C-alpha positions as CSV (number, residue, x, y, z in Angstrom):
1,M,-46.6,-146.5,111.7
2,S,-48.2,-147.7,115.0
3,L,-48.2,-145.5,118.1
4,R,-45.8,-148.0,119.8
5,D,-43.4,-147.8,116.9
6,Q,-43.5,-143.9,117.1
7,L,-42.6,-144.1,120.8
8,T,-39.7,-146.5,120.1
9,E,-38.3,-144.2,117.4
10,I,-38.6,-141.2,119.7
11,K,-36.7,-143.2,122.4
12,E,-33.9,-144.3,120.0
13,K,-33.4,-140.9,118.5
14,G,-33.5,-139.2,121.9
15,L,-30.9,-141.6,123.5
16,T,-28.6,-141.0,120.5
17,D,-28.9,-137.2,120.8
18,I,-28.2,-137.4,124.6
19,K,-25.0,-139.5,124.1
20,Q,-23.7,-137.1,121.4
21,V,-24.2,-133.8,123.3
22,S,-21.1,-132.4,125.1
23,D,-22.6,-129.3,126.7
24,L,-24.7,-129.1,129.8
25,K,-26.8,-126.3,128.4
26,K,-27.6,-128.3,125.2
27,L,-28.3,-131.4,127.3
28,N,-30.9,-129.5,129.3
29,E,-32.5,-128.3,126.0
30,I,-32.8,-131.9,124.8
31,R,-34.4,-132.9,128.2
32,V,-37.0,-130.1,127.9
33,H,-37.7,-131.0,124.3
34,L,-38.2,-134.7,124.9
35,L,-39.9,-134.7,128.2
36,G,-41.7,-131.3,128.1
37,K,-45.4,-130.8,127.6
38,K,-44.8,-129.8,124.0
39,G,-42.4,-132.7,123.3
40,P,-42.8,-135.6,120.9
41,I,-43.8,-138.1,123.6
42,T,-46.7,-135.9,124.7
43,A,-47.7,-135.4,121.0
44,A,-47.6,-139.1,120.3
45,L,-49.7,-139.9,123.3
46,R,-52.5,-137.8,122.0
47,G,-53.1,-140.7,119.6
48,I,-54.1,-143.0,122.5
49,K,-57.7,-141.9,122.1
50,D,-57.8,-143.6,118.7
51,L,-56.7,-147.0,120.1
52,K,-58.9,-149.8,121.2
53,P,-59.7,-149.6,124.9
54,E,-57.8,-152.8,125.7
55,E,-54.6,-151.4,123.9
56,R,-54.5,-148.1,125.7
57,P,-53.1,-149.4,129.1
58,E,-50.3,-151.2,127.4
59,V,-49.2,-148.3,125.2
60,G,-49.5,-145.9,128.2
61,S,-47.3,-148.1,130.3
62,Y,-44.8,-148.3,127.4
63,A,-44.7,-144.5,127.1
64,N,-44.0,-144.1,130.8
65,K,-41.0,-146.6,130.5
66,I,-39.7,-144.5,127.6
67,R,-40.0,-141.3,129.7
68,D,-38.1,-143.0,132.6
69,A,-35.4,-144.3,130.2
70,I,-34.8,-140.9,128.7
71,A,-34.8,-139.2,132.1
72,Q,-32.3,-141.7,133.4
73,A,-30.1,-141.3,130.4
74,V,-30.1,-137.5,130.8
75,T,-29.2,-137.8,134.5
76,Q,-26.3,-140.1,133.8
77,H,-24.9,-138.0,131.0
78,R,-25.3,-134.8,133.0
79,D,-23.2,-136.4,135.9
80,Q,-20.6,-137.4,133.4
81,L,-20.4,-133.9,131.9
82,E,-20.3,-132.3,135.3
83,Q,-17.4,-134.6,136.4
84,A,-15.5,-133.8,133.2
85,Q,-16.1,-130.1,133.7
86,L,-14.8,-130.4,137.3
87,D,-11.7,-132.4,136.2
88,A,-10.9,-129.8,133.6
89,Q,-11.2,-127.0,136.2
90,L,-9.0,-128.8,138.7
91,A,-6.4,-129.4,136.1
92,E,-6.4,-125.8,135.1
93,E,-6.3,-124.5,138.7
94,K,-3.8,-127.0,140.0
95,I,-1.6,-125.7,142.9
96,D,2.0,-126.6,143.0
97,V,2.5,-127.5,146.6
98,T,6.2,-127.7,146.2
99,L,6.5,-124.0,145.9
100,P,7.6,-122.1,149.0
101,G,4.7,-120.5,150.9
102,K,4.3,-116.9,151.6
103,P,5.8,-115.9,155.0
104,V,3.3,-115.1,157.7
105,S,4.1,-112.3,160.1
106,Q,4.0,-113.7,163.6
107,G,3.7,-111.7,166.7
108,Q,5.6,-112.0,170.0
109,P,5.2,-111.1,173.7
110,H,5.7,-107.5,174.5
111,V,9.2,-106.7,175.9
112,I,7.8,-106.1,179.4
113,Q,5.9,-109.3,179.3
114,Q,9.1,-111.0,178.3
115,I,10.8,-109.6,181.5
116,I,7.8,-110.7,183.6
117,D,7.9,-114.2,182.1
118,E,11.6,-114.4,183.0
119,F,10.7,-113.6,186.7
120,V,7.9,-116.1,186.7
121,D,10.1,-118.9,185.2
122,L,12.8,-118.2,187.7
123,F,10.6,-118.2,190.8
124,L,8.5,-121.1,189.7
125,G,11.7,-123.0,189.5
126,M,12.6,-121.9,193.1
127,G,9.3,-123.3,194.4
128,Y,7.3,-120.1,194.5
129,E,3.6,-119.8,193.5
130,V,2.3,-117.1,191.2
131,L,-0.7,-115.2,192.6
132,Q,-2.6,-112.5,190.7
133,G,-5.2,-110.2,192.2
134,P,-7.7,-107.4,191.4
135,E,-6.5,-104.1,190.0
136,V,-9.5,-102.4,191.7
137,E,-8.6,-102.9,195.3
138,E,-9.7,-102.1,198.9
139,D,-7.9,-99.5,200.8
140,K,-7.6,-102.0,203.6
141,Y,-5.4,-104.3,201.6
142,N,-3.6,-101.8,199.5
143,F,-2.5,-99.6,202.4
144,E,-3.7,-100.5,205.9
145,R,-2.6,-104.2,205.9
146,M,0.8,-102.9,204.5
147,N,1.3,-100.9,207.8
148,L,0.1,-97.7,206.1
149,P,-2.8,-96.5,208.2
150,K,-5.0,-93.6,207.1
151,N,-3.2,-90.2,207.0
152,H,0.2,-91.9,207.2
153,P,2.6,-89.5,205.4
154,A,4.2,-92.4,203.4
155,R,0.9,-92.7,201.5
156,D,1.9,-89.6,199.5
157,M,4.6,-91.6,197.7
158,Q,1.9,-94.0,196.4
159,D,-1.0,-91.6,195.8
160,T,-3.3,-93.4,193.4
161,F,-6.8,-93.1,191.7
162,Y,-9.7,-93.5,194.1
163,I,-13.1,-94.8,193.1
164,S,-14.5,-94.2,196.5
165,K,-13.0,-93.6,200.0
166,E,-12.4,-97.3,200.4
167,I,-12.0,-98.5,196.8
168,L,-9.0,-97.6,194.6
169,M,-6.8,-98.6,191.8
170,R,-4.0,-100.5,193.5
171,S,-0.7,-98.7,193.8
172,Q,1.3,-101.9,194.3
173,T,0.7,-105.6,194.0
174,S,1.4,-106.0,197.8
175,P,-2.4,-106.5,198.5
176,M,-1.9,-110.1,197.3
177,Q,0.7,-110.6,200.0
178,A,-1.8,-109.6,202.7
179,R,-4.5,-111.8,201.2
180,A,-2.1,-114.7,200.9
181,L,-1.0,-114.3,204.5
182,E,-4.6,-114.4,205.7
183,K,-5.3,-117.7,203.9
184,H,-2.1,-119.6,204.1
185,D,-1.8,-122.6,206.4
186,F,1.7,-122.5,207.8
187,S,1.3,-126.0,209.3
188,K,1.6,-127.3,205.7
189,G,4.8,-125.4,204.9
190,P,6.2,-121.9,204.2
191,L,4.6,-119.2,202.1
192,K,6.6,-118.4,199.0
193,M,4.8,-116.3,196.4
194,I,5.2,-113.7,193.7
195,S,2.5,-111.4,192.4
196,P,3.0,-109.8,189.0
197,G,0.6,-107.2,187.6
198,I,-0.3,-103.7,186.6
199,V,-0.4,-100.9,189.2
200,Y,-1.4,-97.2,189.2
201,R,0.0,-94.0,190.6
202,R,-0.9,-90.3,190.2
203,D,2.4,-89.6,188.5
204,T,2.9,-87.2,185.7
205,D,4.1,-89.1,182.6
206,D,7.7,-88.3,181.7
207,P,10.7,-90.3,180.5
208,T,11.0,-92.2,183.8
209,H,7.5,-92.1,185.3
210,S,4.1,-93.4,184.2
211,H,0.6,-93.3,185.8
212,Q,0.4,-97.0,184.9
213,F,3.3,-99.5,185.1
214,H,4.1,-103.1,186.1
215,Q,5.3,-104.7,189.3
216,V,6.4,-108.1,190.5
217,E,6.4,-108.4,194.2
218,G,7.7,-111.4,196.2
219,L,7.1,-112.7,199.7
220,V,8.6,-115.5,201.7
221,I,7.4,-116.3,205.2
222,D,8.6,-119.1,207.4
223,E,10.6,-119.8,210.6
224,H,14.2,-118.7,210.7
225,I,14.2,-116.6,207.5
226,T,17.1,-114.1,207.5
227,M,18.5,-111.2,205.5
228,A,21.0,-113.6,204.1
229,D,18.1,-115.5,202.4
230,L,16.9,-112.3,200.9
231,K,20.3,-111.3,199.6
232,G,20.9,-114.8,198.0
233,T,17.4,-114.5,196.3
234,L,18.2,-111.1,195.0
235,I,21.6,-112.1,193.6
236,T,20.0,-115.1,191.8
237,M,17.3,-112.8,190.4
238,A,19.7,-110.1,189.2
239,Q,22.0,-112.6,187.5
240,K,19.0,-114.3,185.9
241,I,17.8,-111.1,184.3
242,F,21.1,-109.3,183.6
243,G,23.8,-112.0,183.5
244,N,26.2,-113.8,185.8
245,K,28.7,-110.9,185.7
246,F,26.4,-108.7,187.7
247,D,26.4,-108.3,191.5
248,I,24.2,-106.4,193.9
249,R,24.6,-104.3,197.0
250,L,22.1,-103.4,199.7
251,R,21.7,-99.9,201.2
252,P,19.6,-99.0,204.3
253,S,16.3,-97.5,203.4
254,Y,12.7,-97.1,204.7
255,F,9.5,-98.8,203.7
256,P,6.5,-98.9,206.1
257,F,5.9,-102.6,205.5
258,T,9.5,-103.9,206.0
259,E,12.0,-103.5,208.9
260,P,14.9,-103.4,208.2
261,S,14.4,-102.1,204.7
262,V,17.0,-101.8,201.9
263,E,17.4,-100.3,198.4
264,V,19.0,-102.8,196.1
265,D,21.6,-101.7,193.5
266,V,23.0,-103.7,190.7
267,T,26.3,-103.4,188.9
268,C,26.1,-100.6,186.3
269,F,25.4,-102.2,182.9
270,N,27.2,-99.5,181.1
271,C,30.6,-99.5,182.9
272,M,30.4,-102.8,184.8
273,G,31.2,-101.1,188.1
274,K,34.0,-98.8,187.0
275,G,32.0,-95.7,187.2
276,C,30.4,-93.6,184.5
277,D,27.9,-90.8,183.8
278,V,25.0,-93.3,183.8
279,C,25.7,-94.5,187.3
280,K,26.9,-91.1,188.5
281,H,30.4,-92.6,188.9
282,T,29.3,-95.0,191.7
283,G,29.4,-98.2,189.6
284,W,25.9,-99.1,190.8
285,I,22.3,-98.5,189.6
286,E,19.3,-98.7,191.9
287,V,16.8,-101.3,190.7
288,L,14.4,-102.3,193.5
289,G,13.4,-102.2,197.2
290,A,13.2,-105.0,199.7
291,G,13.4,-105.8,203.4
292,M,12.3,-108.1,206.2
293,V,8.5,-108.1,206.6
294,H,7.4,-105.8,209.4
295,P,5.9,-107.6,212.4
296,N,2.8,-105.4,212.2
297,V,2.1,-106.8,208.7
298,L,2.2,-110.3,210.0
299,N,0.1,-109.6,213.1
300,M,-2.6,-107.8,211.1
301,A,-2.9,-111.0,208.9
302,G,-3.2,-113.2,212.0
303,V,0.3,-114.6,211.7
304,D,2.4,-114.9,214.9
305,S,5.4,-112.6,214.3
306,K,7.2,-114.1,217.2
307,V,7.3,-117.4,215.4
308,Y,7.3,-116.5,211.7
309,G,9.2,-113.9,209.7
310,G,10.4,-113.4,206.2
311,F,11.3,-111.0,203.5
312,A,9.6,-109.1,200.7
313,F,10.7,-107.4,197.6
314,G,9.2,-105.3,194.8
315,V,10.6,-105.2,191.2
316,G,9.5,-102.9,188.4
317,P,9.7,-104.9,185.1
318,D,9.5,-101.6,183.2
319,R,12.6,-100.3,184.9
320,F,14.4,-103.6,184.5
321,A,13.7,-103.5,180.7
322,M,14.9,-99.9,180.5
323,L,18.2,-100.8,182.2
324,K,18.7,-104.1,180.4
325,Y,18.2,-102.6,176.9
326,G,19.3,-99.0,177.4
327,V,15.8,-97.5,176.8
328,D,15.8,-93.9,178.0
329,D,12.0,-93.2,177.9
330,I,9.5,-95.5,179.6
331,R,6.7,-94.2,177.3
332,D,8.3,-96.0,174.4
333,F,7.0,-99.3,175.8
334,Y,3.4,-98.0,175.6
335,L,3.3,-96.4,172.2
336,D,2.8,-99.7,170.3
337,D,5.4,-98.7,167.7
338,V,6.1,-102.0,166.0
339,R,9.5,-100.7,164.8
340,F,10.5,-100.3,168.4
341,L,9.0,-103.5,169.8
342,N,10.4,-105.7,167.1
343,Q,13.9,-105.0,168.4
344,F,13.1,-107.5,171.2
345,N,12.7,-111.1,170.1
346,K,10.7,-113.7,172.0
347,R,13.6,-114.6,174.3
348,G,14.0,-111.0,175.3
349,N,17.5,-110.7,173.6
């Protein structure tokens, strides 16, 4: 048998073996056997030395074509086997997308954040802007610009944490009022703002006090603002948070940054004004402080107090949440007990 015939026979047998194999491992073994250094093609080509010189190029070229044909056949069959293997795997691991999925536990805003969001939504709808400032504040803005000069006895009520003599953790969000008053251009309209945020006091933690809590303070400055505007705003706010059945009353009080100043009470949520142990049989519960902005606060910010005036108020979302939901210990809000927090859904109900 001639060398060319030997190569043809190797090709035909090899292609037949390749087509019949159904296993990738076996296919690779055939590839190594046919195309390897110890394979039949290599062995047959050792006989080229016995050919006439003019026949050697033709037989060598023919051998290379056979190598290429076998290699191509291996590649094609390997692709077919891999695809078949993938199809079988997909069929075996098929997912039934019609089955209901596993429920995913979804978080929600903290109950105090829900209360803050209610305030923000309300006042944005009334044309206020929301301003947020630094929790590390200057004494000048936290106290002095609020008509609380150094050594003023009223500072004791708001004793806070000092970083230096002039830098402290803010005890109220009022500093943003002073900053806004400095920057506002009253020729373009009134200043209407609220400032929500965290504040700090040197209080001993107990059921009704915390060294860290939240405030939402509001400020309106324009010409011809009166106490009636303040009362109308506070009634709207109380009814938004507690419901339309609630009313407010104003009692004279003292705050250094407002004059006159008032304590604001809301209808007792427990007895609806009839009198009970919760409200000490008055029918009212104290919820916030407010008043007409002191002229000194305006003058220190460069605002002419003879032309402009307005009102300010400060609300504690923590206290509002306690009253709204009957929570008797403010510390419950900060313990991150999911069993407690899950009682309040996203709408704050």
